[in-house]
C-alpha positions as CSV (number, residue, x, y, z in Angstrom):
1,M,158.1,45.5,101.5
2,E,156.7,44.6,104.4
3,E,153.7,43.6,105.2
4,I,153.1,43.9,108.7
5,Y,149.6,43.9,111.3
6,G,150.6,45.8,114.2
7,D,154.5,45.5,114.9
8,T,154.9,42.2,113.5
9,V,155.6,41.8,109.8
10,V,153.5,39.2,108.2
11,S,154.9,39.0,104.5
12,S,157.2,40.6,102.5
13,G,158.8,40.3,98.9
14,V,160.4,42.7,96.1
15,V,157.5,44.4,94.0
16,V,159.5,46.0,91.5
17,E,158.3,49.8,90.6
18,D,159.1,53.3,90.2
19,D,156.7,54.5,92.6
20,P,156.9,53.6,96.4
21,M,152.7,54.2,96.3
22,K,152.5,51.8,93.2
23,A,154.5,49.3,94.6
24,A,152.3,48.9,97.8
25,E,149.2,49.0,96.0
26,Q,150.7,45.8,94.2
27,A,151.1,44.4,97.1
28,A,148.3,44.9,98.9
29,G,146.2,44.4,96.4
30,Q,143.8,47.4,96.2
31,R,144.5,50.7,96.6
32,V,146.3,52.0,99.3
33,S,146.8,55.4,101.2
34,P,149.8,57.2,102.3
35,R,149.3,57.0,106.0
36,A,150.0,54.0,108.0
37,L,147.4,54.4,110.4
38,Q,145.9,51.2,110.6
39,E,146.9,48.3,112.4
40,H,147.6,47.0,109.0
41,W,149.6,48.5,106.8
42,F,152.7,48.3,104.2
43,R,156.3,49.4,104.2
44,V,158.3,50.0,101.0
45,V,162.2,51.1,101.4
46,D,163.4,52.5,98.4
47,E,166.8,51.2,98.4
48,E,168.3,53.3,95.5
49,Q,166.8,56.6,97.3
50,A,167.5,55.6,100.3
51,A,164.2,56.4,101.7
52,V,161.5,54.3,103.3
53,Y,158.0,54.4,102.4
54,E,154.1,54.1,104.4
55,Y,150.9,52.7,103.2
56,S,147.8,52.0,104.8
57,L,145.0,50.3,103.0
58,A,143.0,53.4,101.7
59,A,139.5,53.9,104.1
60,R,136.3,53.3,101.3
61,D,135.9,57.4,100.3
62,E,139.6,57.4,99.7
63,Q,139.1,54.2,97.3
64,D,135.4,55.5,95.7
65,A,137.4,59.1,94.8
66,R,140.3,58.2,93.1
67,V,138.4,55.7,90.3
C-alpha cells in the first residue's frame, strides 16, 4: 500500500484486507473512488494475485451516495 501525491510516495505500509478498495479506505481513513484521477491517490498491490489497484479520495457526492 502506498499513499502518493503526484509522483511522490509519501507513505507506504502493509494493510491486511481481503478487498483492495477496503485496504485503500483503511489507509485513507475515508471512502475512496476506483480511479486515480487526483493528485492525492493510493496504490494497492495484491501480491497473491499479482495485481495493482489505484484509488483516489471519493468526491463528496460519491461519499454521500455510499452512506
